[in-house]
N, C-alpha and C positions, 0 to 999 in steps of 0.2 A: 224281879225286874223292877227297877225304880222308874216310875213315870213322872211323878212330882214328889215333893217332900212329904205330902200327905197321902199319896196314892202309890202303893207298892204292891205288885202282883207276885204272890208266892208261886213257885214253879208247879205246884200241885194243881193249880187252877187252869193251867194251859193244857190243851189237848193237841197232839201232833199226829198227823196221818202222813204216810209216805206212799208215793206211787212213782211210776216210771215217767220220766220227763220226755217231752217230744223233742225232736231235732237230732242233730248229729251227736255221736258219743263214742264212736270207735267200738272196740271189742266188748266193752262193758255195757253197751246201750240196752241190751235186753235182759241184763241180770241185776243192775243196780236200781234201787228205788231212791232216786236223788231228789225228786220233787217233794216239797214239804207244804202241807196245809196246816197252818197254826190257827187254832180256834180259842176264843176267849168269850165267856158268857158275861156280857156287860150288865144285862138286866138282873141276874140273880147272884152275882159275885159278892161275897161278904167283904172283899177287900176294897171295893169302890165306895168312897165316902158318900153318905146319904144325900148330902147337899149337892154333890157333883153328878150323881146318877141321872137326874132329868136332863141336864145339859148334854151329857154324853149321848143319851138315847135320842135326843132331838137332833143333834148335829151329825150323828152317824146313822140316822134312820134309813137312808138309802142303801147302806152297806150291811145292815143287820138282817138276819133271818131268825125269827123267833127270839130276838134279843142276843143272838150270838154273832160275834164279829169273826170272820174267817179271812185269813190272808194266805195266799199261795205264792211260793217262791220256787222258781225253777231256772233261774238265770245261770247258775253255776253248775259245773259237772259233779261237784262233790256235795254229798248230802249235808255234811257239817257246815259248809259255807252257805248253803240254802237255809239251814236252820237259823244261822246267825242273821242272815238277811231278813228273814221273816220276823224274827224277834225285834230287830231294829225298826222295821217298818211298822210293827204293831205299836211299839213305844212312841214312835213319831206321830202316828195317827191319833193315839189316845192323848198325847200331850197337846196336839193342836186342838182337839175337840174340847179339852179341859180348860183352855185359856178363857179367862173371863171376857165378856163382851166389852168393847170399848165404851168409854163414858159418853153419855148423851151430849150432843152439841147444844151449847147454850146460845140461843139466837141473840145477835147484837144488832144495834142500829148504827148506821153510818154517823160519824161525828158531824157537828155543824160546819166545822172547817172543811171537811172533805166534800160536803154538799156544795158549799160556796165555791170551792176550787173547780168542781165539776161544772157548775153552772157558768163560771167565768170562762172556762175552756170552751164550752159550747158557744158562748157569746162571741169569743174571739174567732172561732171557726166560721160562724155565721157571717161575721164582718168580712173575713177573707173572701168567702164565696160571693157576698154582696158586691165586693169590690171588683170581682171578675165579670160581673154582668155587663153586657154591651149596652150602651145607651145610644140609641139612634135618634138624632135630632136633625130635622130638615130645615 
């Protein structure tokens, strides 16, 4: 499975478990193991690049149990479709976690012209309000 150009997972590193799905299923509901649990050991896998491993572990920390990422798929009635769905979800999750962080924002100062325009607008607004004041002279 190709996650990124540098990160490819060989099929031997994935573990699949099958069990019965909940919900309706007709005649085969009690006989087919269509639910799929796909597991991938992020912490100890040799296929994860060493510079990428800390980022993956940090971003997926809430989903990992002892460094293993597990995805369950039981939306489809067919086991093969659930296997495909689980693999697609795993690749999507790992790809999102592997993306580099956005660049830091470089703080900038407002230009002199923008400061002057802002102050001029405030002055005009103040003049408008001053012109609305009622002057009571007896």
